[in-house]
Each structure stands twice: as structure tokens, then as C-alpha cells.
C-alpha positions as CSV (number, residue, x, y, z in Angstrom):
1,M,95.4,98.6,107.4
2,T,99.2,98.7,107.1
3,A,101.2,95.5,106.8
4,S,103.9,94.9,109.4
5,W,105.7,92.4,107.2
6,R,105.9,92.0,103.4
7,L,105.7,88.4,102.5
8,L,105.8,88.2,98.7
9,T,104.6,89.7,95.5
10,I,102.0,88.0,93.2
11,R,101.4,89.6,89.7
12,G,102.7,92.9,91.0
13,I,100.6,92.8,94.2
14,D,102.4,93.1,97.5
15,I,101.2,90.5,100.0
16,G,101.7,91.8,103.6
17,L,101.0,90.4,107.1
18,H,99.7,92.6,109.9
19,W,101.1,91.8,113.4
20,S,97.5,91.0,114.6
21,M,97.5,87.9,112.3
22,V,100.4,86.4,114.1
23,I,98.4,86.5,117.4
24,V,95.4,84.9,115.7
25,F,97.7,82.2,114.1
26,G,99.1,81.3,117.5
27,L,95.7,81.2,119.2
28,L,94.2,79.2,116.4
29,T,97.1,76.7,116.4
30,V,96.9,76.2,120.2
31,S,93.1,75.7,120.0
32,L,93.3,73.1,117.2
33,A,96.2,71.2,118.8
34,T,94.9,71.1,122.4
35,A,91.1,70.9,121.8
36,Y,89.7,70.4,118.3
37,F,91.9,67.6,117.0
38,P,92.2,65.6,120.3
39,E,88.4,65.7,120.5
40,T,87.7,64.7,116.8
41,S,90.6,62.3,116.5
42,P,91.4,60.9,120.0
43,D,93.8,58.3,118.7
44,L,96.3,60.9,117.4
45,S,99.5,61.5,119.3
46,E,100.2,64.9,120.8
47,G,102.9,65.6,118.3
48,A,100.7,64.7,115.4
49,A,98.0,67.0,116.7
50,W,100.4,69.9,116.8
51,I,101.7,69.3,113.3
52,M,98.2,69.0,112.0
53,A,97.2,72.2,113.8
54,V,100.1,74.2,112.3
55,V,99.4,72.8,108.8
56,A,95.7,73.5,109.1
57,A,96.3,77.1,110.3
58,V,98.7,77.8,107.4
59,F,96.1,76.4,104.9
60,F,93.3,78.5,106.5
61,F,95.3,81.7,106.1
62,A,96.3,80.7,102.6
63,S,92.5,80.3,101.9
64,I,92.0,83.9,103.1
65,L,94.8,85.0,100.8
66,F,93.2,83.1,97.8
67,H,89.9,84.8,98.7
68,E,91.5,88.2,98.3
69,L,93.4,87.2,95.2
70,G,90.1,86.3,93.7
71,H,89.0,89.9,94.1
72,S,92.3,91.2,92.9
73,F,92.7,89.1,89.8
74,V,89.2,90.1,88.5
75,A,90.0,93.7,89.4
76,L,93.2,93.5,87.3
77,R,91.3,92.0,84.5
78,Y,89.2,95.2,84.3
79,E,92.2,97.4,84.7
80,L,91.6,98.4,88.3
81,P,95.0,98.7,90.0
82,V,95.6,96.6,93.1
83,D,98.2,98.1,95.4
84,R,98.5,95.4,98.1
85,I,96.8,92.6,100.1
86,T,97.1,92.7,103.8
87,L,96.1,89.8,106.1
88,F,95.0,91.0,109.5
89,I,93.0,89.9,112.5
90,F,89.6,90.1,110.8
91,G,90.7,88.3,107.6
92,G,92.1,90.2,104.6
93,I,91.9,93.4,102.7
94,A,92.7,93.9,99.0
95,Q,93.5,97.5,98.5
96,I,92.1,98.4,95.0
97,S,93.1,102.0,94.4
98,E,90.3,102.8,91.9
99,R,86.6,102.1,92.2
100,A,84.8,100.2,89.5
101,K,83.3,102.4,86.8
102,S,80.3,100.3,86.3
103,A,77.9,98.2,88.4
104,D,78.7,95.1,86.3
105,V,82.4,95.3,87.1
106,E,81.6,96.0,90.8
107,L,79.5,92.9,90.9
108,K,82.1,90.7,89.3
109,V,84.9,91.9,91.6
110,A,82.8,91.5,94.7
111,A,81.5,88.1,93.8
112,A,85.0,86.7,93.0
113,G,86.1,86.3,96.6
114,P,83.1,84.2,97.9
115,A,83.3,82.1,94.6
116,V,87.0,81.2,95.5
117,S,86.0,80.4,99.1
118,F,83.2,78.1,97.9
119,A,85.6,76.4,95.5
120,L,88.1,75.9,98.2
121,S,85.4,74.5,100.5
122,A,84.5,72.0,97.8
123,I,88.2,71.0,97.3
124,F,88.8,70.5,101.0
125,G,85.5,68.6,101.3
126,L,86.6,66.3,98.4
127,A,89.9,65.7,100.2
128,W,88.1,64.7,103.4
129,F,85.7,62.4,101.5
130,V,88.7,60.6,99.7
131,T,90.8,60.3,102.9
132,Q,88.2,59.6,105.6
133,D,90.2,56.7,106.9
134,I,93.4,58.8,107.2
135,D,92.9,61.0,110.3
136,V,96.0,63.1,109.8
137,I,94.5,64.3,106.4
138,A,90.8,63.9,106.9
139,A,90.5,65.9,110.1
140,P,92.2,69.0,108.9
141,A,90.5,68.8,105.5
142,L,87.0,68.7,107.1
143,W,87.9,71.6,109.4
144,L,89.2,73.6,106.4
145,A,86.1,72.8,104.3
146,T,83.8,73.9,107.1
147,L,85.8,77.2,107.7
148,S,86.0,78.0,104.0
149,L,82.2,77.6,103.7
150,I,81.6,79.7,106.7
151,L,84.0,82.4,105.3
152,A,82.1,82.4,102.0
153,L,78.6,82.6,103.7
154,F,79.7,85.3,106.2
155,N,81.1,87.5,103.4
156,L,77.8,87.2,101.6
157,L,76.0,89.0,104.4
158,P,74.5,92.2,102.9
159,G,76.6,94.4,105.0
160,F,79.0,97.0,103.5
161,P,82.0,96.5,103.3
162,L,81.6,92.7,103.2
163,D,81.4,91.2,99.8
164,G,77.6,90.8,100.2
165,G,77.3,94.5,100.8
166,R,79.3,95.3,97.7
167,I,77.1,92.9,95.7
168,L,74.1,94.7,97.1
169,R,75.6,98.1,96.1
170,A,76.2,96.8,92.6
171,L,72.7,95.5,92.2
172,V,71.1,98.8,93.5
173,W,73.5,100.8,91.3
174,S,72.5,98.7,88.3
175,T,68.8,99.1,89.1
176,T,68.7,102.8,89.9
177,G,71.7,104.1,87.9
178,N,72.7,106.1,90.9
179,E,76.0,105.1,92.4
180,R,75.8,107.4,95.4
181,K,72.3,106.1,96.3
182,A,73.6,102.5,96.0
183,A,76.4,103.3,98.4
184,R,74.0,104.8,101.0
185,V,71.7,101.7,100.8
186,A,74.7,99.4,101.2
187,M,75.9,101.5,104.2
188,V,72.6,101.3,106.0
189,S,72.4,97.6,105.3
190,G,76.0,97.3,106.6
191,Q,75.1,99.1,109.8
192,F,72.1,96.8,110.4
193,V,74.4,93.8,110.0
194,A,77.0,95.3,112.2
195,F,74.6,96.2,115.1
196,G,73.0,92.8,114.7
197,L,76.4,91.1,115.2
198,I,77.0,93.4,118.2
199,G,73.6,92.5,119.7
200,L,74.2,88.8,119.1
201,G,77.6,89.0,120.7
202,A,76.2,90.7,123.7
203,L,73.5,88.0,124.0
204,L,76.2,85.3,123.8
205,M,78.2,87.0,126.6
206,F,75.2,87.2,128.9
207,T,74.4,83.5,128.3
208,G,77.9,82.4,129.3
209,N,79.7,82.2,125.9
210,F,82.0,85.1,126.7
211,T,84.8,84.6,124.2
212,N,82.6,84.1,121.1
213,G,80.3,86.9,122.1
214,L,83.3,89.3,122.5
215,W,84.6,88.3,119.2
216,L,81.3,89.0,117.5
217,I,81.1,92.4,119.1
218,F,84.6,93.3,117.8
219,I,83.7,92.2,114.3
220,G,80.4,94.2,114.5
221,W,82.3,97.3,115.7
222,F,84.8,96.9,112.9
223,L,82.1,96.5,110.2
224,Q,80.1,99.5,111.5
225,N,83.1,101.8,111.3
226,A,84.2,100.4,107.9
227,A,80.7,100.8,106.5
228,V,80.6,104.5,107.3
229,S,84.2,105.1,106.2
230,E,83.7,103.3,102.9
231,A,80.4,105.0,102.1
232,T,81.9,108.4,102.9
233,G,84.9,107.7,100.6
234,T,82.5,106.7,97.8
235,S,80.5,109.9,98.1
236,V,83.7,112.0,98.1
237,E,85.2,110.1,95.1
238,I,82.0,110.5,93.0
239,A,81.8,114.2,93.8
240,L,85.5,114.6,92.7
241,R,85.3,112.7,89.5
242,G,86.2,114.8,86.5
243,A,86.9,117.9,88.6
244,E,90.2,119.8,88.3
245,V,92.4,121.5,90.9
246,R,91.6,124.9,89.5
247,Q,87.9,124.4,90.6
248,A,88.8,124.1,94.3
249,M,92.2,125.7,94.9
250,G,92.6,128.7,97.1
251,P,93.6,132.2,95.8
252,A,97.2,133.2,95.2
253,E,96.9,136.1,97.6
254,S,98.1,134.0,100.5
255,Q,101.8,134.8,99.8
256,V,104.2,136.3,102.3
257,P,107.9,137.2,102.1
258,G,110.3,134.9,103.8
259,R,111.8,137.8,105.9
260,L,108.5,138.4,107.7
261,M,108.6,137.7,111.4
262,L,106.2,135.2,112.9
263,R,104.6,137.8,115.2
264,Q,103.8,140.0,112.2
265,L,102.4,137.1,110.2
266,I,100.1,136.3,113.1
267,D,98.9,139.9,113.7
268,E,98.5,140.9,110.1
269,Y,97.4,137.7,108.3
270,V,96.3,134.9,110.6
271,L,94.1,136.7,113.2
272,P,92.4,139.3,110.9
273,A,91.6,136.9,108.0
274,G,91.8,133.5,109.7
275,E,94.3,132.2,107.1
276,R,96.2,129.0,108.0
277,H,98.4,128.3,105.0
278,F,100.9,130.6,103.2
279,I,103.2,130.4,100.2
280,V,106.6,131.9,101.1
281,V,108.1,134.0,98.3
282,D,111.2,135.9,97.5
283,G,110.0,138.5,95.1
284,D,108.0,136.5,92.6
285,T,109.9,133.3,93.3
286,P,108.2,130.7,95.6
287,R,110.5,129.4,98.3
288,G,108.3,127.2,100.5
289,I,105.1,126.9,102.5
290,V,104.4,127.7,106.1
291,T,101.3,126.6,108.0
292,L,99.7,127.5,111.3
293,R,100.8,124.2,112.6
294,D,104.4,125.1,111.8
295,I,104.0,128.4,113.7
296,T,102.7,126.7,116.8
297,Q,105.8,124.5,117.0
298,V,107.8,127.7,117.8
299,P,107.7,129.0,121.4
300,Q,105.8,132.3,121.5
301,D,108.7,134.2,123.0
302,R,110.6,133.6,119.7
303,W,107.8,134.9,117.4
304,D,109.2,138.5,117.4
305,W,112.6,137.6,116.0
306,T,112.0,134.4,114.1
307,P,111.6,134.9,110.3
308,I,109.2,132.7,108.3
309,R,112.0,131.3,106.2
310,E,113.5,129.5,109.2
311,I,110.5,127.3,109.8
312,M,109.0,127.0,106.3
313,K,109.0,123.7,104.3
314,P,111.4,124.4,101.4
315,W,109.9,124.3,97.9
316,S,112.3,121.6,96.8
317,Q,110.8,119.2,99.4
318,L,107.2,119.9,98.4
319,T,104.9,118.0,96.0
320,C,103.2,120.4,93.6
321,V,100.2,120.1,91.3
322,T,99.0,122.1,88.3
323,P,95.6,123.8,87.8
324,D,94.6,121.1,85.3
325,S,95.5,118.2,87.6
326,K,92.7,116.0,88.5
327,L,91.3,116.9,91.9
328,L,90.9,113.3,92.9
329,D,94.5,112.6,92.1
330,A,95.5,115.6,94.3
331,M,93.5,114.3,97.2
332,K,95.2,110.9,96.9
333,I,98.6,112.7,96.9
334,M,97.6,114.4,100.2
335,D,96.7,111.1,101.7
336,E,99.9,109.4,100.6
337,K,102.2,112.3,101.7
338,Q,100.1,112.9,104.8
339,V,99.9,116.7,104.1
340,R,96.9,119.0,104.3
341,Q,97.9,121.3,101.4
342,L,99.6,121.2,98.0
343,P,101.1,124.2,96.1
344,V,99.5,124.9,92.7
345,I,102.0,126.0,90.1
346,E,102.1,126.7,86.4
347,N,105.2,127.7,84.4
348,D,107.2,127.9,87.7
349,E,104.7,130.5,89.1
350,A,102.8,129.8,92.4
351,L,99.1,130.3,91.6
352,G,97.8,129.3,95.0
353,L,97.2,126.5,97.5
354,L,95.0,123.5,97.4
355,T,93.9,122.5,101.0
356,R,91.8,119.7,102.4
357,E,89.3,122.2,103.6
358,E,88.9,123.6,100.1
359,V,88.5,120.2,98.7
360,L,85.8,119.2,101.2
361,R,84.0,122.5,100.7
362,Y,83.9,121.8,96.9
363,V,82.6,118.3,97.7
364,R,79.8,119.7,99.9
365,L,78.8,122.1,97.2
366,R,78.7,119.4,94.5
367,M,76.6,117.2,96.7
368,E,74.2,120.0,97.6
369,L,73.8,120.9,93.9
370,E,73.3,117.3,92.8
371,D,71.2,115.9,95.7
372,G,69.7,119.0,97.3
373,E,71.7,118.5,100.5
374,P,75.3,117.6,101.4
375,D,76.3,114.3,102.9
376,E,76.4,114.8,106.7
377,R,79.4,112.5,107.1
378,V,81.4,114.8,104.7
379,V,80.1,117.9,106.5
380,A,81.4,116.4,109.8
381,Q,84.9,116.1,108.4
């Protein structure tokens, strides 16, 4: 989830707002100003209802931010880097770039968010209790107390990637000592929760509550996809821990001279061997990389007279890794740079290429050796 606008930075964490949150803010404000507050406080003027609605919506989104900051501050305490927090249509996401190394840390990070929401609910509830005779404060305070409580309870559902699912994963991990098994249990639980929400949403739609039903279906769909994605990511990261690039990189034989024409490259290298990535060299000096995707961008009637050097990605523009680089770090670089391969060099010599396909093949082998069978979600990638 990429933020559309960067709002501020707190303890080195960028706080961003996704465009979908603007829509939710507008709809929520209109709903509060035209329906909720006029119904609960009929003596209020229209202007006061609108002011209360805007203030309440701002405080509600601030409470979502505090929820994510709860996760983030505990993560920072245990030296887990937090890149950013993004507020979006379904709430918020704290992007913690490293996974907890122990079940205890996982449990504390996961529980911090709901704890903050419970605390906020108590604070708003106290504000309502103290100001019951002042509608302009009491009505928004009661609404915020209720919503904060609902947010905390909803997040405690045992559905990955909700906080309750992460707590479940931490407990299973602590009990069994098997992090991958814990992730699978949490994923299955998450899918049960997701499909339950989808089913409940469908029931509401058929009984006439179309808007709330549709909203639950969207939330269930989001959770189902997120559960599978998170569990797959966990399995891959566990398999890559401690591994080095040298264990998964491709051979150095995929080197071709820059003067080679595209047609010759296709006929002599791509079609016979099925190779898709090549290091372009001048003698023993690496000059760049060319991939099958680069070739397909050139019209076929130009393949006979277009040399590789004209379409390659120059070496100076590439991010390289060494054989002893951590494989997990290399995979993260691929994600950040949105590339499918990285040159492997040592002492300015090109030793080979590390590709996504080779990384996934390594992951499948590790899983098969450790569990007896590879994770089907990884195989599908």
C-alpha cells in the first residue's frame, strides 16, 4: 500500500495518506453531520453538527494512527525497523521491514495496537462521562469511544493479518517452536475469518442491508488476499534466512559479447537453452545486462542488424551484489528496484546472475528438504 501524500515523520517513521482515506473521510463526515449527530443530539444547529462531524472524523483517523504507532514503537524498542505507516480505506498499515526473531517479540508487537485502541476507548469514554451535559463534546466522545472499542475488538479476531491473527501465530510459534507451522495455522484461521465476513456480508445484502453487507464483503476479500500473501512471505523469508547469494545464483556462462546481433542471440542462446538473462561483456569486462524482455521490445525486423549493446542496461545503472551477500537482502533489493535479476560480482569480475526464478527454486528446495514438500503458494509463483 503506497501512500499518495506524506503527512509527517514521527521518530523517523514516515506517515502517509492513501487517496482512498480521503474518500472515507468525506463519507464519514457527511454521515455524521447529516444522520448520526442530528439523531443523537437533535437540539444542535446544522453548523455545529458539521463542525462536530469534521472533528470526530479527524480524531477517529488519529486513533487509527495511534493504533499503528503502538505497533511501531514496540517494534522499534526491539530494533525492528519501521519504514512507514500508511492510512488507507481499511485502516492503517505499519510497514515493519524485518520480522520478529522470537515469538515473544511477535506477541508484544501484535498486542500493542489493540492495547492502544482500548486505552483510547477508555479516554474517550471518560470524556463522555465527564461532559454528558455538553452535547458538542459528549456526542463525539461517545462515538469515538465506541468506534475505538470496535476497532480493538475487530483487530483481535484470530484472522491473519489482523492483530489477533498475529497473536495466534505468536502463541502457536511459542508452543510448537515452529515459525512456519505457526504462519500456516494463522493463515488458515485468517481465511476462516475472511470467508466468514464475506458470508455475513452476503447475508446482510440479501436481507436489505446492502451498504454494510458490501463493506463486509470488501473487508473479507482484502483479509483473504492479505492472509495468503503474508503467509507466503513468511515462508519465503524463513527459507532465505542465513542463505547467501552464492547458494542460489546462476552460472557465469550466460555471458555474451556486446557486438552480438539480437537474431544470433535468439538462435544460439535463447531458443536452444531457454536462457532469459545475459551479462553483456567486452572481453572480460562486464558492460551491462540484457533480458528476454528487452529483446521483445525491439521489432523483429530489426533483430538481424541490432547489436545487444544498443538495448542492454548499462553496468553503471545496475545494482550489483556479491556472492557473500545475504540472499534475503538481495531479494529485497529486487523488490525495491522492481527488477527480476541482479549481477553478482567480486573484485570487478562478473560471476553470474541472481534471478527471481533461481531464488524461488532455492526456496522450494529448502522447504522440501525441511518439511518434505514445498509450499504450494511458493510453487505457484
